LUMLUM-43020 format. One record per residue (C-alpha): chain; residue in one letter; y, x negated, z negated. Coordinates in pm, 1 decimal, decimal comma, m for minus. Layout:
<nodes>
node chaine = A; residu = A; py = Y; px = X; pz = Z
...
</nodes>
This chain:
<nodes>
node chaine = A; residu = M; py = m4936,7; px = 345,2; pz = m29715,7
node chaine = A; residu = L; py = m4628,1; px = 468,9; pz = m29530,7
node chaine = A; residu = T; py = m4678,4; px = 740,1; pz = m29273,1
node chaine = A; residu = A; py = m4554,8; px = 681,4; pz = m28916,6
node chaine = A; residu = H; py = m4273,2; px = 927,8; pz = m28980,1
node chaine = A; residu = R; py = m4153,9; px = 751,9; pz = m29296,2
node chaine = A; residu = R; py = m4179,7; px = 411,2; pz = m29128,5
node chaine = A; residu = S; py = m3958,1; px = 540,1; pz = m28849,1
node chaine = A; residu = L; py = m3701,9; px = 673,0; pz = m29098,2
node chaine = A; residu = L; py = m3692,6; px = 332,8; pz = m29264,8
node chaine = A; residu = S; py = m3646,1; px = 176,5; pz = m28921,2
node chaine = A; residu = I; py = m3337,0; px = 392,3; pz = m28865,6
node chaine = A; residu = I; py = m3185,5; px = 283,1; pz = m29196,8
node chaine = A; residu = L; py = m3262,5; px = m81,0; pz = m29124,2
node chaine = A; residu = Y; py = m3131,3; px = m45,0; pz = m28769,3
node chaine = A; residu = C; py = m2797,9; px = 96,5; pz = m28877,6
node chaine = A; residu = W; py = m2751,3; px = m179,7; pz = m29132,5
node chaine = A; residu = L; py = m2853,1; px = m451,5; pz = m28887,7
node chaine = A; residu = G; py = m2643,9; px = m308,3; pz = m28606,5
node chaine = A; residu = F; py = m2324,9; px = m318,9; pz = m28808,6
node chaine = A; residu = S; py = m2396,2; px = m655,3; pz = m28969,0
node chaine = A; residu = G; py = m2434,2; px = m835,4; pz = m28636,6
node chaine = A; residu = V; py = m2809,4; px = m900,3; pz = m28661,2
node chaine = A; residu = H; py = m3017,3; px = m767,9; pz = m28371,6
node chaine = A; residu = A; py = m3390,3; px = m715,3; pz = m28353,3
node chaine = A; residu = Q; py = m3598,0; px = m466,7; pz = m28158,7
node chaine = A; residu = T; py = m3810,9; px = m242,2; pz = m28376,2
node chaine = A; residu = S; py = m4130,7; px = m50,8; pz = m28302,3
node chaine = A; residu = V; py = m4089,6; px = 325,5; pz = m28269,1
node chaine = A; residu = F; py = m4412,5; px = 522,6; pz = m28320,5
node chaine = A; residu = P; py = m4623,6; px = 248,9; pz = m28156,1
node chaine = A; residu = A; py = m4951,2; px = 439,7; pz = m28200,2
node chaine = A; residu = L; py = m4831,2; px = 765,8; pz = m28043,9
node chaine = A; residu = G; py = m4815,2; px = 888,2; pz = m27686,4
node chaine = A; residu = G; py = m4765,7; px = 1200,4; pz = m27477,5
node chaine = A; residu = E; py = m4631,7; px = 1517,3; pz = m27635,5
node chaine = A; residu = E; py = m4704,8; px = 1388,7; pz = m27985,3
node chaine = A; residu = L; py = m4471,4; px = 1095,7; pz = m27922,9
node chaine = A; residu = L; py = m4194,9; px = 1313,2; pz = m27776,0
node chaine = A; residu = D; py = m4220,7; px = 1564,3; pz = m28061,1
node chaine = A; residu = S; py = m4198,1; px = 1284,1; pz = m28317,1
node chaine = A; residu = L; py = m3892,9; px = 1141,1; pz = m28145,6
node chaine = A; residu = V; py = m3718,2; px = 1478,1; pz = m28157,6
node chaine = A; residu = S; py = m3801,6; px = 1539,4; pz = m28523,4
node chaine = A; residu = T; py = m3681,8; px = 1192,9; pz = m28625,0
node chaine = A; residu = Y; py = m3394,4; px = 1104,6; pz = m28393,2
node chaine = A; residu = K; py = m3232,0; px = 1426,5; pz = m28271,8
node chaine = A; residu = P; py = m2896,8; px = 1480,0; pz = m28447,3
node chaine = A; residu = A; py = m2856,4; px = 1815,5; pz = m28618,6
node chaine = A; residu = S; py = m2480,0; px = 1785,0; pz = m28613,5
node chaine = A; residu = G; py = m2206,1; px = 1574,6; pz = m28465,2
node chaine = A; residu = L; py = m1851,5; px = 1588,9; pz = m28334,4
node chaine = A; residu = N; py = m1726,6; px = 1867,7; pz = m28112,6
node chaine = A; residu = Y; py = m1664,4; px = 1774,1; pz = m27751,5
node chaine = A; residu = G; py = m1294,1; px = 1699,5; pz = m27790,6
node chaine = A; residu = N; py = m1343,3; px = 1481,4; pz = m28096,9
node chaine = A; residu = A; py = m1646,1; px = 1314,3; pz = m27938,6
node chaine = A; residu = R; py = m1440,3; px = 1199,6; pz = m27640,8
node chaine = A; residu = D; py = m1152,2; px = 1083,9; pz = m27859,6
node chaine = A; residu = T; py = m1390,1; px = 890,3; pz = m28083,2
node chaine = A; residu = L; py = m1578,7; px = 736,4; pz = m27793,1
node chaine = A; residu = Y; py = m1260,7; px = 621,6; pz = m27618,3
node chaine = A; residu = G; py = m1045,6; px = 543,1; pz = m27919,2
node chaine = A; residu = R; py = m1299,4; px = 381,6; pz = m28154,2
node chaine = A; residu = I; py = m1638,9; px = 304,0; pz = m28005,9
node chaine = A; residu = L; py = m1573,3; px = 178,3; pz = m27652,1
node chaine = A; residu = N; py = m1214,1; px = 67,6; pz = m27700,4
node chaine = A; residu = Q; py = m1200,2; px = m311,1; pz = m27672,3
node chaine = A; residu = N; py = m860,1; px = m477,9; pz = m27700,3
node chaine = A; residu = D; py = m697,5; px = m142,9; pz = m27616,1
node chaine = A; residu = S; py = m890,1; px = m111,0; pz = m27291,7
node chaine = A; residu = L; py = m1168,1; px = 105,4; pz = m27151,7
node chaine = A; residu = V; py = m1414,8; px = 33,8; pz = m26869,2
node chaine = A; residu = C; py = m1568,2; px = 268,3; pz = m26611,4
node chaine = A; residu = I; py = m1948,1; px = 259,8; pz = m26644,5
node chaine = A; residu = Y; py = m1998,2; px = 276,4; pz = m26267,4
node chaine = A; residu = T; py = m1731,8; px = 42,0; pz = m26128,3
node chaine = A; residu = G; py = m1605,0; px = m193,0; pz = m26399,0
node chaine = A; residu = Y; py = m1257,9; px = m43,4; pz = m26346,3
node chaine = A; residu = R; py = m1056,4; px = m121,8; pz = m26658,2
node chaine = A; residu = I; py = m763,3; px = 74,1; pz = m26797,3
node chaine = A; residu = Y; py = m524,2; px = 3,1; pz = m27080,7
node chaine = A; residu = L; py = m513,9; px = 260,1; pz = m27363,5
node chaine = A; residu = P; py = m179,1; px = 249,3; pz = m27542,8
node chaine = A; residu = P; py = m228,6; px = 254,3; pz = m27920,7
node chaine = A; residu = G; py = m109,9; px = 569,7; pz = m28091,1
node chaine = A; residu = L; py = m164,0; px = 803,7; pz = m27797,2
node chaine = A; residu = D; py = m434,1; px = 1066,7; pz = m27760,6
node chaine = A; residu = P; py = m714,0; px = 850,2; pz = m27613,7
node chaine = A; residu = T; py = m867,4; px = 1119,9; pz = m27394,7
node chaine = A; residu = M; py = m534,6; px = 1221,5; pz = m27242,6
node chaine = A; residu = A; py = m423,0; px = 860,8; pz = m27200,8
node chaine = A; residu = A; py = m750,3; px = 777,7; pz = m27027,3
node chaine = A; residu = F; py = m718,0; px = 1077,3; pz = m26795,5
node chaine = A; residu = D; py = m359,5; px = 983,4; pz = m26709,8
node chaine = A; residu = A; py = m494,2; px = 640,6; pz = m26607,3
node chaine = A; residu = G; py = m769,0; px = 786,0; pz = m26388,6
node chaine = A; residu = I; py = m1064,9; px = 797,0; pz = m26630,7
node chaine = A; residu = N; py = m1256,4; px = 1103,0; pz = m26749,8
node chaine = A; residu = T; py = m1591,3; px = 1171,4; pz = m26914,2
node chaine = A; residu = E; py = m1918,6; px = 1131,0; pz = m26728,2
node chaine = A; residu = H; py = m2222,7; px = 1315,0; pz = m26857,8
node chaine = A; residu = A; py = m2509,1; px = 1092,4; pz = m26748,0
node chaine = A; residu = Y; py = m2720,6; px = 1405,2; pz = m26768,6
node chaine = A; residu = P; py = m2501,6; px = 1654,0; pz = m26579,6
node chaine = A; residu = R; py = m2362,6; px = 1960,9; pz = m26750,0
node chaine = A; residu = S; py = m2500,7; px = 2183,5; pz = m26473,8
node chaine = A; residu = K; py = m2847,9; px = 2044,0; pz = m26542,5
node chaine = A; residu = G; py = m2857,5; px = 2130,8; pz = m26911,8
node chaine = A; residu = A; py = m2568,7; px = 1954,5; pz = m27086,9
node chaine = A; residu = E; py = m2335,3; px = 2254,3; pz = m27095,0
node chaine = A; residu = E; py = m2333,9; px = 2370,8; pz = m27456,4
node chaine = A; residu = D; py = m2306,2; px = 2244,1; pz = m27816,1
node chaine = A; residu = M; py = m2461,7; px = 1906,2; pz = m27898,7
node chaine = A; residu = A; py = m2613,9; px = 1871,7; pz = m27550,9
node chaine = A; residu = R; py = m2260,2; px = 1857,4; pz = m27415,3
node chaine = A; residu = S; py = m2098,1; px = 1643,7; pz = m27685,8
node chaine = A; residu = D; py = m2383,5; px = 1404,1; pz = m27775,8
node chaine = A; residu = M; py = m2216,4; px = 1065,8; pz = m27723,5
node chaine = A; residu = H; py = m2541,4; px = 888,6; pz = m27641,0
node chaine = A; residu = H; py = m2508,6; px = 1014,7; pz = m27282,2
node chaine = A; residu = L; py = m2129,4; px = 1018,6; pz = m27241,6
node chaine = A; residu = F; py = m1950,0; px = 739,3; pz = m27055,9
node chaine = A; residu = P; py = m1598,8; px = 675,8; pz = m26922,0
node chaine = A; residu = S; py = m1584,4; px = 702,0; pz = m26544,0
node chaine = A; residu = R; py = m1322,9; px = 691,2; pz = m26274,3
node chaine = A; residu = V; py = m1228,0; px = 1050,9; pz = m26198,1
node chaine = A; residu = D; py = m1314,0; px = 1029,0; pz = m25828,8
node chaine = A; residu = V; py = m1649,7; px = 860,3; pz = m25889,5
node chaine = A; residu = N; py = m1739,9; px = 1119,6; pz = m26151,6
node chaine = A; residu = S; py = m1652,8; px = 1395,3; pz = m25905,0
node chaine = A; residu = D; py = m1844,5; px = 1233,7; pz = m25618,8
node chaine = A; residu = R; py = m2157,0; px = 1186,4; pz = m25828,8
node chaine = A; residu = G; py = m2135,7; px = 1545,7; pz = m25955,0
node chaine = A; residu = D; py = m2488,0; px = 1650,5; pz = m26050,6
node chaine = A; residu = L; py = m2667,0; px = 1428,9; pz = m25799,6
node chaine = A; residu = P; py = m2983,7; px = 1256,6; pz = m25923,0
node chaine = A; residu = F; py = m2989,1; px = 882,8; pz = m25973,0
node chaine = A; residu = G; py = m3184,6; px = 678,1; pz = m25724,1
node chaine = A; residu = E; py = m3199,2; px = 368,4; pz = m25505,8
node chaine = A; residu = V; py = m2984,1; px = 422,3; pz = m25196,2
node chaine = A; residu = P; py = m3072,5; px = 203,8; pz = m24894,4
node chaine = A; residu = D; py = m2760,8; px = 19,2; pz = m24778,4
node chaine = A; residu = P; py = m2769,4; px = 169,7; pz = m24424,3
node chaine = A; residu = Q; py = m2769,3; px = 518,3; pz = m24580,6
node chaine = A; residu = T; py = m2480,7; px = 450,3; pz = m24820,4
node chaine = A; residu = T; py = m2174,9; px = 659,6; pz = m24735,6
node chaine = A; residu = A; py = m1948,9; px = 539,0; pz = m25019,0
node chaine = A; residu = W; py = m1928,0; px = 216,6; pz = m25221,1
node chaine = A; residu = Y; py = m1739,2; px = 202,8; pz = m25553,5
node chaine = A; residu = Y; py = m1601,2; px = m107,1; pz = m25726,9
node chaine = A; residu = L; py = m1307,3; px = m145,0; pz = m25967,2
node chaine = A; residu = D; py = m1039,3; px = 87,9; pz = m25823,7
node chaine = A; residu = R; py = m1181,6; px = 88,3; pz = m25473,4
node chaine = A; residu = K; py = m1388,5; px = 331,3; pz = m25267,9
node chaine = A; residu = Q; py = m1500,3; px = 222,7; pz = m24922,1
node chaine = A; residu = S; py = m1740,3; px = 326,8; pz = m24650,5
node chaine = A; residu = A; py = m1803,7; px = m25,1; pz = m24517,8
node chaine = A; residu = T; py = m2086,3; px = m229,6; pz = m24671,0
node chaine = A; residu = P; py = m1936,9; px = m497,8; pz = m24900,4
node chaine = A; residu = T; py = m1958,5; px = m852,6; pz = m24773,1
node chaine = A; residu = D; py = m1984,2; px = m1010,8; pz = m25118,7
node chaine = A; residu = N; py = m2047,7; px = m920,8; pz = m25485,0
node chaine = A; residu = I; py = m2252,9; px = m624,2; pz = m25363,4
node chaine = A; residu = D; py = m2442,6; px = m585,2; pz = m25693,4
node chaine = A; residu = A; py = m2117,7; px = m488,1; pz = m25865,6
node chaine = A; residu = Y; py = m2085,9; px = m173,0; pz = m25653,6
node chaine = A; residu = S; py = m2225,2; px = 173,0; pz = m25723,0
node chaine = A; residu = E; py = m2339,4; px = 366,7; pz = m25417,1
node chaine = A; residu = L; py = m2350,9; px = 722,3; pz = m25289,9
node chaine = A; residu = G; py = m2579,0; px = 840,7; pz = m25011,7
node chaine = A; residu = N; py = m2894,5; px = 1024,9; pz = m24911,0
node chaine = A; residu = G; py = m2829,7; px = 1287,1; pz = m25178,7
node chaine = A; residu = Q; py = m2847,0; px = 1029,5; pz = m25458,9
node chaine = A; residu = F; py = m2621,2; px = 808,5; pz = m25669,1
node chaine = A; residu = E; py = m2713,0; px = 444,9; pz = m25734,7
node chaine = A; residu = V; py = m2553,5; px = 276,5; pz = m26035,0
node chaine = A; residu = R; py = m2424,6; px = m81,1; pz = m26020,1
node chaine = A; residu = E; py = m2686,4; px = m333,0; pz = m26126,9
node chaine = A; residu = N; py = m2557,2; px = m422,2; pz = m26473,9
node chaine = A; residu = S; py = m2524,2; px = m58,4; pz = m26583,3
node chaine = A; residu = K; py = m2857,4; px = 75,4; pz = m26458,8
node chaine = A; residu = G; py = m3037,1; px = 24,8; pz = m26788,9
node chaine = A; residu = D; py = m2758,7; px = 188,5; pz = m26990,5
node chaine = A; residu = I; py = m2779,4; px = 498,5; pz = m26771,1
node chaine = A; residu = A; py = m3160,1; px = 506,0; pz = m26771,8
node chaine = A; residu = R; py = m3181,8; px = 493,1; pz = m27151,1
node chaine = A; residu = A; py = m2917,8; px = 766,2; pz = m27180,2
node chaine = A; residu = M; py = m3120,9; px = 983,7; pz = m26943,4
node chaine = A; residu = F; py = m3444,9; px = 923,6; pz = m27137,6
node chaine = A; residu = Y; py = m3265,4; px = 1015,3; pz = m27457,8
node chaine = A; residu = F; py = m3114,8; px = 1336,7; pz = m27326,5
node chaine = A; residu = Y; py = m3431,7; px = 1465,3; pz = m27167,1
node chaine = A; residu = T; py = m3626,4; px = 1393,8; pz = m27485,6
node chaine = A; residu = M; py = m3379,9; px = 1557,3; pz = m27724,1
node chaine = A; residu = Y; py = m3264,9; px = 1848,5; pz = m27505,1
node chaine = A; residu = R; py = m3568,1; px = 1911,5; pz = m27286,3
node chaine = A; residu = T; py = m3552,0; px = 2289,0; pz = m27332,4
node chaine = A; residu = E; py = m3196,1; px = 2303,1; pz = m27197,3
node chaine = A; residu = A; py = m3278,3; px = 2056,4; pz = m26919,0
node chaine = A; residu = E; py = m3584,2; px = 2242,4; pz = m26794,3
node chaine = A; residu = L; py = m3413,8; px = 2582,7; pz = m26809,1
node chaine = A; residu = A; py = m3139,7; px = 2445,3; pz = m26583,6
node chaine = A; residu = D; py = m3362,4; px = 2250,2; pz = m26341,2
node chaine = A; residu = R; py = m3724,3; px = 2174,3; pz = m26419,2
node chaine = A; residu = D; py = m3756,0; px = 1908,8; pz = m26146,5
node chaine = A; residu = F; py = m3431,1; px = 1717,6; pz = m26199,8
node chaine = A; residu = F; py = m3557,7; px = 1459,7; pz = m26450,3
node chaine = A; residu = P; py = m3918,7; px = 1421,8; pz = m26327,5
node chaine = A; residu = D; py = m3793,3; px = 1342,8; pz = m25977,7
node chaine = A; residu = Q; py = m3592,9; px = 1047,0; pz = m26117,4
node chaine = A; residu = K; py = m3839,5; px = 930,7; pz = m26380,7
node chaine = A; residu = N; py = m3991,7; px = 636,4; pz = m26192,5
node chaine = A; residu = T; py = m3654,2; px = 506,5; pz = m26079,5
node chaine = A; residu = L; py = m3522,2; px = 524,0; pz = m26435,4
node chaine = A; residu = C; py = m3824,0; px = 330,8; pz = m26563,6
node chaine = A; residu = D; py = m3744,4; px = 61,6; pz = m26304,3
node chaine = A; residu = W; py = m3379,1; px = 50,1; pz = m26408,2
node chaine = A; residu = H; py = m3472,4; px = 27,8; pz = m26775,8
node chaine = A; residu = V; py = m3652,0; px = m301,2; pz = m26707,4
node chaine = A; residu = L; py = m3407,6; px = m439,0; pz = m26449,6
node chaine = A; residu = D; py = m3116,5; px = m413,2; pz = m26694,3
node chaine = A; residu = P; py = m3236,8; px = m475,3; pz = m27052,6
node chaine = A; residu = V; py = m3039,7; px = m385,1; pz = m27364,0
node chaine = A; residu = D; py = m2752,0; px = m620,5; pz = m27436,2
node chaine = A; residu = Q; py = m2547,5; px = m661,4; pz = m27750,7
node chaine = A; residu = Q; py = m2271,6; px = m431,3; pz = m27626,0
node chaine = A; residu = E; py = m2517,6; px = m146,1; pz = m27575,2
node chaine = A; residu = W; py = m2685,1; px = m219,3; pz = m27909,2
node chaine = A; residu = D; py = m2351,4; px = m205,5; pz = m28092,5
node chaine = A; residu = R; py = m2247,5; px = 109,5; pz = m27907,9
node chaine = A; residu = N; py = m2571,7; px = 273,9; pz = m28017,1
node chaine = A; residu = A; py = m2511,1; px = 185,7; pz = m28380,4
node chaine = A; residu = A; py = m2151,7; px = 306,2; pz = m28370,1
node chaine = A; residu = I; py = m2243,7; px = 641,4; pz = m28215,1
node chaine = A; residu = A; py = m2523,0; px = 692,6; pz = m28467,8
node chaine = A; residu = A; py = m2268,0; px = 667,2; pz = m28748,1
node chaine = A; residu = Y; py = m2100,2; px = 985,0; pz = m28616,5
node chaine = A; residu = Q; py = m2421,5; px = 1173,3; pz = m28534,0
node chaine = A; residu = D; py = m2636,3; px = 1205,6; pz = m28845,2
node chaine = A; residu = N; py = m2720,6; px = 832,4; pz = m28835,6
node chaine = A; residu = K; py = m2943,8; px = 906,4; pz = m28534,8
node chaine = A; residu = P; py = m2952,3; px = 621,6; pz = m28280,1
node chaine = A; residu = N; py = m3098,6; px = 638,6; pz = m27931,5
node chaine = A; residu = P; py = m3458,1; px = 521,1; pz = m27992,3
node chaine = A; residu = Y; py = m3496,7; px = 401,7; pz = m27632,0
node chaine = A; residu = I; py = m3249,5; px = 126,1; pz = m27718,6
node chaine = A; residu = L; py = m3432,9; px = 34,3; pz = m28039,3
node chaine = A; residu = D; py = m3772,4; px = m23,3; pz = m27873,8
node chaine = A; residu = C; py = m3786,4; px = m139,9; pz = m27512,6
node chaine = A; residu = T; py = m4151,9; px = m31,7; pz = m27479,3
node chaine = A; residu = L; py = m4075,5; px = 328,7; pz = m27570,6
node chaine = A; residu = A; py = m3956,2; px = 446,1; pz = m27228,0
node chaine = A; residu = Y; py = m4277,1; px = 330,5; pz = m27062,1
node chaine = A; residu = R; py = m4495,5; px = 481,8; pz = m27332,4
node chaine = A; residu = A; py = m4308,8; px = 813,1; pz = m27313,0
node chaine = A; residu = F; py = m4258,2; px = 851,1; pz = m26937,9
node chaine = A; residu = C; py = m4444,2; px = 580,0; pz = m26742,9
node chaine = A; residu = P; py = m4766,9; px = 526,0; pz = m26940,5
node chaine = A; residu = E; py = m4947,4; px = 390,2; pz = m26634,2
node chaine = A; residu = R; py = m4721,2; px = 83,0; pz = m26642,4
node chaine = A; residu = T; py = m4742,2; px = m222,1; pz = m26866,2
node chaine = A; residu = P; py = m4456,7; px = m207,9; pz = m27119,8
node chaine = A; residu = P; py = m4196,4; px = m483,5; pz = m27076,8
node chaine = A; residu = A; py = m4135,4; px = m770,4; pz = m27314,8
node chaine = A; residu = C; py = m3846,5; px = m688,3; pz = m27545,3
node chaine = A; residu = G; py = m3529,3; px = m889,1; pz = m27550,5
node chaine = A; residu = F; py = m3156,0; px = m883,1; pz = m27498,9
node chaine = A; residu = T; py = m2936,8; px = m987,4; pz = m27209,5
node chaine = A; residu = R; py = m2591,0; px = m1132,1; pz = m27242,1
node chaine = A; residu = V; py = m2295,4; px = m914,2; pz = m27333,0
node chaine = A; residu = K; py = m2159,5; px = m732,3; pz = m27028,1
node chaine = A; residu = D; py = m1803,0; px = m645,7; pz = m26936,3
node chaine = A; residu = V; py = m1636,7; px = m863,2; pz = m27199,1
node chaine = A; residu = P; py = m1270,4; px = m771,0; pz = m27164,6
node chaine = A; residu = P; py = m1050,4; px = m1061,5; pz = m27051,7
node chaine = A; residu = P; py = m735,9; px = m1147,3; pz = m27244,7
node chaine = A; residu = R; py = m434,1; px = m947,9; pz = m27134,2
node chaine = A; residu = P; py = m190,1; px = m1159,0; pz = m26929,8
node chaine = A; residu = F; py = 112,5; px = m972,6; pz = m27063,5
node chaine = A; residu = R; py = 297,1; px = m877,7; pz = m27378,8
node chaine = A; residu = T; py = 551,7; px = m596,9; pz = m27401,0
node chaine = A; residu = T; py = 834,0; px = m527,0; pz = m27642,0
node chaine = A; residu = D; py = 932,7; px = m173,3; pz = m27741,0
node chaine = A; residu = S; py = 1223,5; px = m50,7; pz = m27531,0
node chaine = A; residu = A; py = 1552,2; px = m12,7; pz = m27717,5
node chaine = A; residu = P; py = 1738,9; px = 184,1; pz = m27815,7
node chaine = A; residu = N; py = 1495,4; px = 471,3; pz = m27843,8
node chaine = A; residu = P; py = 1612,4; px = 747,7; pz = m27855,5
node chaine = A; residu = F; py = 1886,8; px = 645,9; pz = m27608,7
node chaine = A; residu = T; py = 2183,4; px = 813,6; pz = m27445,3
node chaine = A; residu = D; py = 2263,2; px = 658,5; pz = m27107,1
node chaine = A; residu = Q; py = 2074,6; px = 330,0; pz = m27092,2
node chaine = A; residu = F; py = 1797,5; px = 128,0; pz = m27252,7
node chaine = A; residu = T; py = 1650,9; px = m221,1; pz = m27223,2
node chaine = A; residu = F; py = 1287,4; px = m304,9; pz = m27156,8
node chaine = A; residu = E; py = 1121,8; px = m646,0; pz = m27191,9
node chaine = A; residu = Y; py = 784,8; px = m804,5; pz = m27117,8
node chaine = A; residu = E; py = 627,1; px = m1146,9; pz = m27096,1
node chaine = A; residu = L; py = 362,4; px = m1275,6; pz = m26852,1
node chaine = A; residu = S; py = 118,5; px = m1560,1; pz = m26916,8
node chaine = A; residu = E; py = 11,2; px = m1593,9; pz = m26550,4
node chaine = A; residu = V; py = 96,8; px = m1467,6; pz = m26202,7
node chaine = A; residu = V; py = 65,8; px = m1086,6; pz = m26207,7
node chaine = A; residu = Q; py = 146,5; px = m798,3; pz = m25974,4
node chaine = A; residu = V; py = 380,9; px = m581,4; pz = m26181,3
node chaine = A; residu = H; py = 462,2; px = m215,7; pz = m26121,8
node chaine = A; residu = I; py = 689,6; px = m31,7; pz = m26364,8
node chaine = A; residu = Q; py = 816,1; px = 323,0; pz = m26323,7
node chaine = A; residu = L; py = 996,0; px = 589,2; pz = m26521,2
node chaine = A; residu = V; py = 816,7; px = 927,9; pz = m26526,5
node chaine = A; residu = D; py = 909,6; px = 1264,0; pz = m26673,1
node chaine = A; residu = A; py = 718,5; px = 1471,4; pz = m26928,5
node chaine = A; residu = L; py = 498,5; px = 1617,0; pz = m26651,4
node chaine = A; residu = G; py = 401,2; px = 1271,9; pz = m26524,7
node chaine = A; residu = R; py = 622,6; px = 1287,9; pz = m26212,8
node chaine = A; residu = P; py = 765,8; px = 949,1; pz = m26108,4
node chaine = A; residu = L; py = 1145,5; px = 938,4; pz = m26118,3
node chaine = A; residu = R; py = 1226,9; px = 574,2; pz = m26049,8
node chaine = A; residu = T; py = 1036,2; px = 260,1; pz = m25963,9
node chaine = A; residu = L; py = 1193,3; px = m17,6; pz = m26169,5
node chaine = A; residu = V; py = 972,4; px = m312,1; pz = m26073,8
node chaine = A; residu = D; py = 720,8; px = m355,6; pz = m25792,9
node chaine = A; residu = A; py = 669,7; px = m726,5; pz = m25740,4
node chaine = A; residu = R; py = 438,7; px = m1022,2; pz = m25784,1
node chaine = A; residu = Q; py = 585,3; px = m1218,9; pz = m26074,3
node chaine = A; residu = S; py = 517,6; px = m1561,3; pz = m26221,5
node chaine = A; residu = S; py = 458,7; px = m1640,2; pz = m26587,4
node chaine = A; residu = G; py = 767,6; px = m1606,7; pz = m26801,0
node chaine = A; residu = S; py = 987,6; px = m1360,2; pz = m26986,4
node chaine = A; residu = Y; py = 1155,6; px = m1064,6; pz = m26817,0
node chaine = A; residu = R; py = 1432,4; px = m837,9; pz = m26943,3
node chaine = A; residu = S; py = 1605,6; px = m549,1; pz = m26762,8
node chaine = A; residu = Q; py = 1846,2; px = m271,2; pz = m26845,8
node chaine = A; residu = L; py = 1815,6; px = 76,9; pz = m26695,1
node chaine = A; residu = N; py = 2108,2; px = 316,9; pz = m26659,9
node chaine = A; residu = T; py = 1979,0; px = 676,4; pz = m26667,1
node chaine = A; residu = Q; py = 2312,2; px = 859,0; pz = m26657,3
node chaine = A; residu = P; py = 2215,1; px = 1115,2; pz = m26384,6
node chaine = A; residu = I; py = 1889,0; px = 1202,6; pz = m26563,1
node chaine = A; residu = P; py = 1904,1; px = 1496,4; pz = m26809,5
node chaine = A; residu = A; py = 1807,2; px = 1473,7; pz = m27175,5
node chaine = A; residu = G; py = 1437,3; px = 1503,4; pz = m27249,9
node chaine = A; residu = L; py = 1108,6; px = 1322,5; pz = m27301,2
node chaine = A; residu = Y; py = 1013,9; px = 1042,3; pz = m27060,6
node chaine = A; residu = S; py = 762,5; px = 759,5; pz = m27028,1
node chaine = A; residu = L; py = 794,3; px = 404,3; pz = m26908,8
node chaine = A; residu = Q; py = 467,1; px = 314,4; pz = m26737,2
node chaine = A; residu = F; py = 369,8; px = m48,2; pz = m26687,1
node chaine = A; residu = E; py = 91,1; px = m160,8; pz = m26453,5
node chaine = A; residu = F; py = m19,2; px = m525,2; pz = m26457,5
node chaine = A; residu = R; py = m269,9; px = m626,8; pz = m26190,2
node chaine = A; residu = T; py = m461,8; px = m946,5; pz = m26120,4
node chaine = A; residu = P; py = m725,9; px = m985,3; pz = m25846,5
node chaine = A; residu = E; py = m1000,1; px = m898,4; pz = m26099,0
node chaine = A; residu = H; py = m846,1; px = m649,7; pz = m26340,7
node chaine = A; residu = T; py = m573,9; px = m391,9; pz = m26394,5
node chaine = A; residu = W; py = m404,2; px = m305,2; pz = m26723,6
node chaine = A; residu = W; py = m171,0; px = m17,2; pz = m26811,3
node chaine = A; residu = H; py = 81,4; px = 22,6; pz = m27088,5
node chaine = A; residu = T; py = 294,1; px = 329,8; pz = m27163,3
node chaine = A; residu = Q; py = 603,5; px = 366,1; pz = m27379,8
node chaine = A; residu = K; py = 737,1; px = 709,0; pz = m27479,4
node chaine = A; residu = L; py = 1115,6; px = 747,2; pz = m27450,8
node chaine = A; residu = I; py = 1359,1; px = 1013,8; pz = m27564,7
node chaine = A; residu = K; py = 1695,0; px = 1067,9; pz = m27397,7
node chaine = A; residu = L; py = 1952,6; px = 1248,0; pz = m27611,3
</nodes>
């Protein structure tokens, strides 16, 4: 007879194979255990002994795991950026207003080594939202107490009049995640506190327990979907083949942290945040390198607000070339740069529809 530990190891192997082959099934994780025995078993079986350093973890997360059709989505707002192929993904994301959110804050225990770079609790976030959340606990914020609402590229103080579930909220000393990301965040928090409890409790013993009941609620309100399942499998491949067990077994969070509750029925929701097709296509500017002038071209498949500018090597805008709402069709322009000195430059494209924004960057060299 297999021991519980060996059964769990076999579950990991099966999970990784199933996750990458497109077959999805929840699996039982230590179903007979509870309390400290359960948490200890989770650590011994699922905690990665090694992984990527922080810089490589971010590059891998942005460039390989979460990159869909060369785009990246903010976990809190649905704000989507375009990541130009061939560029450093972390730097390109930061240039477009995205940095790395530690679901479990660095000041609360995620400051060093694997606790900092473990990708199971790292997410792309708009820079301003990441800063505003800081190390606040997660919680339900009553609408009258909300001081800031976040959606796509917007931040507002007024209560939204429609699509309110798509907004994250700040207020009353807490941060409330948009509805279709609450489960993702909850399961990341369960994972971190389980695997790095020593670091978490040394930093702030009350931080996780004060959020525990809310996180159990969010875990049920937003079940695992295929996108989260696939993300879990992909991260595990870089971290000792150790997935987040709270994604594998939907009953685990209740058994570990809310044992007084009846565990939920396991299942999957639909895929969230499926990236829409890009309404544009660009052509590499030519000649490149250039002397005095170059030509840039792009094609639109629908009506799009287009903003194109030339920036220097420090990211400072030099010229706005296009700032207009344009219909579908092909566009071609020539830019004379004679007064501009030789050096490295970038042509930055922004394509915006009412629902989404895409970016594209081309590196240019003037001789």
